[in-house]
N, C-alpha and C positions, 0 to 999 in steps of 0.2 A: 503446389502452393499451400501454403498453410492460410487459415482463416484467422483475422486480427481477432485479439482476445476481448473478451467485453465485461472483463472482471474489475476492470478498474470503474467502468461507468457503473456498474453493479454495487459497489463498495460507495460510489459517490452518491448512489441514492439512498442507500442505508444511512449517510452521513445527514443528506439533505431532508430525509424522514426524522430525522431526530433517534435514532438508533446507533448510538456511537459505541455503546457496548458491544454488539455482533461486528460494526467496522473494526475495532481495535482488533477482535476475533480474528475477522478475515486478515487482516494485516499482518498479522503475527503468522498465518500460514500461506504467506503470497507466493504466490507461483514463481515469478522470475522478478529480477531486477528493474526490467523494461517496464512491467506490470505495475510495479507500485513510483517507478518515474511518472507514468502515465496517469495512475492517479493524483501524485503531488500536484503535475498540471493541470488537473482537471478542477482541483482542491484550490489551486491558486487561482483560477480565471473566475471561480464561483466566491473567491474571498472567505472560503471558510476556513483556511489553514489559521488564521487569525483568530478566528473566534473557537478554534480546537487547537490550543497549543499541544494539549495530551496526542493528537493523531499525528501533528507534525511532528512531535519527536520519536514517535513512534514508527513512522512510514521512515525517517532518516535513520533509526536505529536498525530497521530491516534490510535498509540499502545497504550498509557498511557490513552487516551480517551477511548476507548474500553476497556480495561483493568480493570479499575477503577469503582467502583460500582457506580450505577445511585443514583443521588441526589434527584429524585422525586418521587412522587409516582404515581400510578396508579386511576384516578379515580373510 
């Protein structure tokens, strides 16, 4: 069994602490779509997405990027 990821709670803590630049950097290197969806759920419940529209668009863009098939071929 795998352990649940704590990535979303750590990034949410960065946002609540006021360090949205570090949170954006973490969102851009998010490990999985599930982690991003967990982060969005956490931010929605804390009503932080309305305060930070750039985080809203960044999380949605990364969900779209990680969900789509890769356009390159491995060597």
